[in-house]
N, C-alpha and C positions, 0 to 999 in steps of 0.2 A: 502492499498500500502506501503510494508517494504521500509525502505531509501534505500538511492541510497550513498553508499560509495567511494569513488572516493582515489586512490591512485594513487604518483606518478609510473613510471614505471621503474625497476632497471634491472639493468643487468643480471642476471638470470635470469629477465625474455622476457628476448628476443624471443627467436621461439614461445613461447605464442601468443608477444604483433603482431612479421610475418607472425604467417599461421593465427588471426583474423584480420588484415589486409587486407591484401591480400580477405580473402572469404568474407569481408563487401562489400569489393571496388567491387566485382565479384557480389552480391549479383545485387549492388546498381546500378550496370554500362554497365553488361554486354552485356544485351538485347538488348540495345537502339547504341551498336558501331559495327562496320564491325570487326568483327572474328579474321582476320590474323593484322589488327592495333592496338587490345589490347590485342592479346599472348602477343606480341611485347612488349609492352608496360609493361604486367604483369610482364613481364620476363626481363626487366634493373630495376623495380623499387620495385620488391617483395623478391629480393633477400636475405640471407641471412648476407651477407656484404654492401648490403648498405645500410642494417637497425641500422648496429653496427653505419658503420657513419654514420647517422643521430645521435643514441644516444647517440655518443658518446658527437658532437654537444653542448657545456656546453652553447650554448644561446636556442640549443629544450629541450623543455618538455616535454615530452607522462605522459600521464592517462590514467589509470584504471580505469572505474563505474563494479560495481557490484550491484548488484540486489539478491536479497533470493540467497547467497555464489556464485552467475553467474555472469560471466564474461557477460557485457550483454551491455557496449559501449567503445569507449576509444573517445584520443584526442588527437592530438599535437597543442603545441603552438612554438611558432621561436619568441623570444622576443629582441625589434626591430628591428625587419625586416620591409623595404618596399616593394613595389611594384617593383617586377623585371623592369630594363630599358623598357624595351618592352610593356609594359602598357604603354595605352593610357590615358590621368587623364583630364579631364573634368575639374574641381580647382583643384585650388593648394588644398597638402599635411597638413592637419595641423599639426601646431609645436607643437613640441611634441613625447616625445616618445609611441612606434607604437609598437604593439603586433598582431602578425600575427593569426588566427585560421586556419593555415593549414589544419585541418583534423579532421571533428568530425564524430562517424558516430557508431550507432542503430542497434545495433543489430537487424534479423526482430521481433524472438518471443518479443522481447522491445518496435518497437517504439507504440505509439499512447500515449506510456502510460509520457508526461513526460520529457523521459531523456534527448534528447535535449536539451531542457531549461533548465533546470539545468548545463548538461557540457554551453552552453555560462554564466549562470549564471557562474559558477565557474569561467569561463574563464576573468570573469567583474574582480570579486574578485580578481583572480592572476595577473589579471594587476593593478589592484588600489593597491596590493600591494606592487607594483613593484617600483610608480611612475607612467605608463606610461596613457598617454591621450587619447587615443587612440583604437578600435579594427580595424582588419580589415581582407577579408576574399575575395574568389573569387566561384564562384558560375556558370557553366554552364549557356547559355541560353537556353537554352532547356529544364529547369529543373523547370518546375514553380511553383511545392510543394516547392521547400527547397527555390525557389527565396522568395517564400509568408513567408514562414518559418520566413526565414533571416528580413523578412521584418519588423513581425507578432513583433520580439524580438527587434526593432527599429533597425535594418541597411539597411542603403538604399544607393544604387549607385554615385556613381563616378567615375565612366574611369571602360576600360576595358582593358580587355588583352589576350591571345591564350594560352592555356591549348593546350602540343600537346598528345594525345590516339596514340604511331606510333608513323605512319607519319600525324599520321589524327586532320589538325590543326580545335580546336576546341574553338568555342568566351566565355571566360565566359565575367561575369559582377566581376566587384572589390564591395565590397561595405565595407560601415564604420560602427562604431558607437562609440560617445565619451563613458568617459569612467567615471558614473558619482560616 
């Protein structure tokens, strides 16, 4: 297996990031969603302007993961971001600085090869390097394979929030992991 190279996404990579993000999102979730709501979500969230805005946030970081000179995955981290006000938390948040893993997507040809685990380990190392004490993410409650993947990698549920796909409210689990 070739080495996985993870690199920070730069401004000139924005068109590639936007295209890759939309394509992998569609591959992952389009079949499980109402087409009208799904297309509304994509029209709003995958514009060049939206990605430029997200990339300009100094507390957001995007990373590409390359294998065999091919773009295989991407990751988005939000430094210091807590779950939103709409989140219902089962227990109080840990004291300390969080890192939100907002997106981790592996392209279909590369799935099942451990890239997701590498990206989560990278996120934890990045969190540790900035003194963060915990990672968190949200995952659709109707995605049992994703939930099992995160549990296998040390995350546990601690609340719920609503993720809107167009006008369709979808319940997400909020999961967290202490940075070790």
